[in-house]
C-alpha positions in Angstrom: 11.8 -16.8 -6.6 11.9 -13.2 -8.1 13.3 -12.2 -4.7 16.0 -14.7 -4.4 17.2 -13.8 -7.9 17.2 -10.0 -7.3 19.1 -10.9 -3.9 21.7 -13.2 -5.9 22.2 -10.3 -8.4 23.1 -7.9 -5.5 25.6 -10.3 -4.3 23.6 -11.3 -1.3 25.0 -14.9 -0.6 22.1 -16.4 1.6 20.4 -19.0 -0.2 17.2 -18.6 1.8 15.3 -16.1 4.1 14.3 -16.7 7.6 10.6 -17.4 8.2 8.5 -14.1 7.8 7.3 -12.8 11.2 3.7 -12.7 11.0 3.3 -9.6 13.2 6.1 -6.9 12.1 4.3 -4.2 13.9 3.3 -4.7 17.7 -0.1 -3.2 17.0 -1.2 -6.3 15.2 0.0 -8.7 18.0 -2.8 -9.9 20.3 -1.3 -8.9 23.6 0.2 -5.4 22.8 -1.7 -2.5 24.3 -1.0 1.1 24.8 -2.6 2.7 27.8 -3.1 6.3 28.4 -3.3 8.1 31.8 -7.2 8.0 31.5 -7.2 4.2 31.0 -8.1 4.4 27.3 -6.6 1.6 25.3 -5.0 1.7 21.8 -3.2 -0.9 19.6 -0.9 1.8 17.9 1.3 4.4 19.2 0.4 6.8 16.5 -3.3 6.7 17.5 -2.8 7.6 21.0 -4.8 10.7 21.7 -7.3 10.1 19.1 -10.4 9.0 21.1 -12.1 7.7 17.9 -9.3 5.1 17.5 -9.4 3.9 21.1 -10.2 0.1 21.4 -11.6 0.3 24.7 -10.8 1.1 28.4 -8.7 -0.6 30.9 -11.5 -1.0 33.3 -13.5 -3.0 30.8 -10.6 -4.7 29.1 -12.5 -7.8 28.4 -14.8 -6.0 26.1 -13.0 -4.2 23.5 -14.9 -2.6 20.6 -14.8 -3.3 16.9 -11.6 -1.4 16.1 -9.5 -4.1 17.9 -10.7 -6.6 15.0 -9.2 -4.1 12.4 -5.7 -4.8 14.0 -6.0 -8.4 14.7 -7.1 -9.3 11.1 -4.3 -7.3 9.5 -3.1 -9.2 6.5 -0.6 -7.5 4.0 -1.6 -10.0 1.3 -5.0 -8.3 1.3 -3.4 -5.1 -0.1 -2.5 -5.1 -3.9 0.4 -2.9 -3.5 1.9 -5.2 -0.8 1.0 -8.2 -2.5 3.0 -7.2 -5.7 6.0 -5.9 -3.6 9.1 -8.1 -3.8 10.1 -7.1 -0.1 6.8 -8.6 1.2 8.4 -11.6 2.7 10.8 -9.4 4.7 8.7 -6.7 6.0 5.3 -8.5 6.0 3.4 -5.1 5.4 5.5 -2.9 7.5 3.3 -0.4 9.3 -0.5 -1.3 9.0 
């Protein structure tokens, strides 16, 4: 309700927001991968080249490591700063 009040105060005439997209960042979507020339897999473009952040190898795609879970369990409401931000319904946590 606080978000709607602020929107009205700024003259935004929309009475309701669209349903939040549960995955604002492609890295937290289950079928999104980044593959490098060596076949290593990442969930996030920013991690490419950091071997310790790779989630596996394309030759063994069916057996990703535990780093995949970090991305697929991302929930912005787990973060206190996100939880208290009035923009959370719009950005859904932004970049994890």
